[in-house]
C-alpha positions in Angstrom: 31.4 118.9 46.9 31.1 117.8 50.6 33.0 120.9 51.6 30.5 123.2 49.9 27.5 121.4 51.7 29.2 121.6 55.0 30.1 125.3 54.3 26.4 126.0 53.4 24.9 124.3 56.4 27.6 125.8 58.7 26.6 129.3 57.5 23.0 128.8 58.2 23.5 128.1 61.9 23.2 125.1 63.9 19.7 125.5 65.2 18.2 126.0 61.6 20.0 122.8 60.6 18.8 121.0 63.6 15.1 122.1 63.1 15.3 121.4 59.3 16.6 117.9 60.2 13.8 117.4 62.6 11.2 118.6 60.2 12.5 116.4 57.4 12.7 113.4 59.7 9.1 114.0 60.8 7.8 114.3 57.3 9.6 111.1 56.3 8.0 109.3 59.3 4.5 110.4 58.5 5.3 109.5 54.8 6.3 106.0 55.9 3.2 105.6 58.3 0.7 106.7 55.4 2.3 104.3 53.1 2.2 101.4 55.5 -1.4 102.2 56.3 -2.4 102.0 52.5 -0.8 98.7 51.9 -2.5 97.2 55.0 -5.8 98.8 53.7 -5.2 97.2 50.3 -4.6 93.8 52.1 -7.6 93.9 54.1 -9.8 95.0 51.1 -8.5 91.9 49.1 -9.1 89.6 52.0 -12.8 90.9 52.3 -13.3 90.5 48.7 -12.0 86.9 48.9 -14.3 86.2 51.7 -17.3 87.5 49.9 -16.5 85.6 46.8 -16.1 82.3 48.8 -19.4 82.9 50.4 -21.0 83.6 47.0 -19.6 80.5 45.7 -20.8 78.3 48.5 -24.4 79.9 48.4 -24.5 79.1 44.6 -23.3 75.5 45.2 -26.0 75.1 47.9 -28.6 76.5 45.6 -27.6 74.2 42.7 -27.5 71.2 45.0 -30.9 72.0 46.4 -32.1 72.5 42.7 -30.8 69.2 41.6 -32.6 67.5 44.6 -36.0 69.0 43.7 -38.4 67.2 41.6 -39.2 68.7 38.2 -42.9 69.5 39.0 -41.9 71.2 42.1 -39.3 73.4 40.0 -41.9 74.3 37.5 -44.2 75.3 40.4 -41.5 77.5 42.0 -40.4 79.0 38.7 -44.1 79.9 37.9 -44.3 81.5 41.4 -41.1 83.3 41.0 -42.2 84.7 37.7 -45.5 86.0 39.1 -43.8 87.8 41.9 
């Protein structure tokens, strides 16, 4: 089998084999760079989503804390004003 491959490549000529190998290597390199970029992009997207989720949770916690500290009469007043807006 190896002899058949050697014979087929030898019949093509050295320059054709060389350029074919270079082209294949270039395509392989581009594929690896593309895949690496996708993986990095996904990691950045997950990090941004986690940051946004943490920011949302902190804001929610601050609002709940502020609401717990506000007197009931002021809460009703704010709710009525919010409902009219």
